[in-house]
Each structure stands twice: as structure tokens, then as C-alpha cells.
N, C-alpha and C positions, 0 to 999 in steps of 0.2 A: 502495499501501499503506500501511493507517495505521500510528501509531508505535508503536501494538499490535500488530499481526501483524508488524511486525520486531522487538522486546524477544520478544514469543514464538519466534518463529520463532530469533531470535540465541539466547535464553535454551537451548534444543534444539541448534541446532548448537553452541555452545562445548559443552555438554554430551556431545555426539557427540565434538570435535573432543577432548574431555580425556580418555573412553575409549579414543580411536584412540590417544592416547599412552602410556596407561598398557600398552595394547596391544604396540606399538612397544614401549615401555624395558625391558616382561618377554619378551618374545621376545629381545632384546639381549642381555639375563641368562641367558636359555635357553641360545643357540650361544655368548657367550662362557666362563659361570661351568659352565656341562654340567649346570644344574641342572635337575629336572623338570618339566614345566609348570604339573603341579597342586600344587607345592612351594608354593607363593606363600600367605601370610596375606592374608584380605578387607582386613585393616587395614590392610596397607603396613609393619607393622612390622618385619617380618623383610626390610626391603630397607635400603640404604645411605639417607641424609639427602635428596637430593633425589627420590628415588624414594619414601618415606613421605609427605614434600608434595605432590607428582605425586596418587598415590590418595588422600589427604585432600582434595585441592582437587576433582578429582573428586566424590568423597562429599558436599560439602556442596554440590557443583552438583544432582544428584539426590536430596538431602536436600529441597530451598527448592522445585525445577520445579513438582511436585505445586501448595505450595500458590498459588504466584503465576501457576501455570498456571493454575490452575484459576478466579483472580481474571480474568485478560485474557479465558480463555474466556467467560467469565461476560458478561463486558460485552460483546465481540464478539455473541456470540448473541443480543442481547435488546437491540441495537442501540445499547449505551450506552459504546462507544470513547472517546466525548469525556471520559468521566470517567477514564480512565488513559489517552489519548493524552498527553495535557499533562504526563504525568511517566514515561512509557516509557522513551523515553532515557535519562533519569537512572540508570532502573534499574537497564534495561539493564548504563551504564557502571560504574555501583555492583557489580554481578553480577562482569563483567571484572575489574577492578581488586581486587574482593575475591581471587581467584583467582591474577593477578598475584602481588599479592603474600606469597599464599601459596606460593604457588611459589619465591619470590624469598628469603621468608629466617623462620624463626622466632623470631626474636628478639623480647623486651619491646615494642619498638617497634613492630615490623612486624606484632606478631601484634594491638596497639592497633588499628593503623591497620584490619588487617583489620576487625577488631569495627566500626568506625564504617563500615565499606561494608556491614555486615553488619545493622547499624542503618537506615541508611538505606534497604536494600532492607524489611526487617520495617516503617518505617513508610512507607514509599511502599507495601504493601501493604495496610494497616488503612485509610491516607487510602481508599486506592483503596476497598474493603469500606466503607466509612463511606457514599462519594459513591452507590458504587452502591445502598446498600441502601436513604436518603434519593433517589434518581432512582428506583428501582421502590418505592418505596411510595405 
């Protein structure tokens, strides 16, 4: 399996893991607090701190998955995964690190660290796009 495939599947699996965590968190809240299952805000703003961070970490993941996923799929579909393979694990690592940092804290330093991990992902995707456009031209 190429690094690009691992990164793409890893990103998708991480998104599924986080949505399962959100679901489990809400099930616990419904059971313990006797909340109505349909009473949760989509943004998580009505939850305690960890619940808000978990909801936002999941949202951050699904917001960027289509962009990064499209670029990785393009590389795979055109036989140009050599363009994305070199940074695929770094990309996935930055995604996981961003989410974990988000789950741990929203302090100023944690937000800055989280931004560094997000910026790394964006820069990698930009690099991939440039590489793919060049390779396919």
C-alpha cells in the first residue's frame, strides 16, 4: 500500500473514529443527564469543555478531508502518487497531532501549536497541487 493510500485511509479512519467518539460522548450525556438526543447543538457549544473540543476536532477533520482527499485521489487516479507519497505520512501525522492537541487544550500555546500542525497540512497540500499540476502538464 502506498503512503498516499495509507494517509488517505488514515485520514478517513480518523474522521470516523472522532465521529464515533462524539456519538459515544453524547450517548453518555443522554444516559447520565437524561438529555433529549436531539437537544445537542451541532457546534458543541452546549457541552462542557471536552465535549466542545471533541466536537470541534471532529469538525476540523471533516472540513479539510474533502480538499486533501481530492488531491490524494487525483494523485492516485492519475498514477502520480510519487508526488504525494513523500509527504503523505507527515501530512497524516500533522492531522493526528492537530486533533490530539485540540482535544487536550485550548490554551493560547495549544492553539498556536494546533495552528502549526494545520499550517503544515495546508502547505503540504499546496506543494502536492503544484507537483501534480507540473507532473500532469
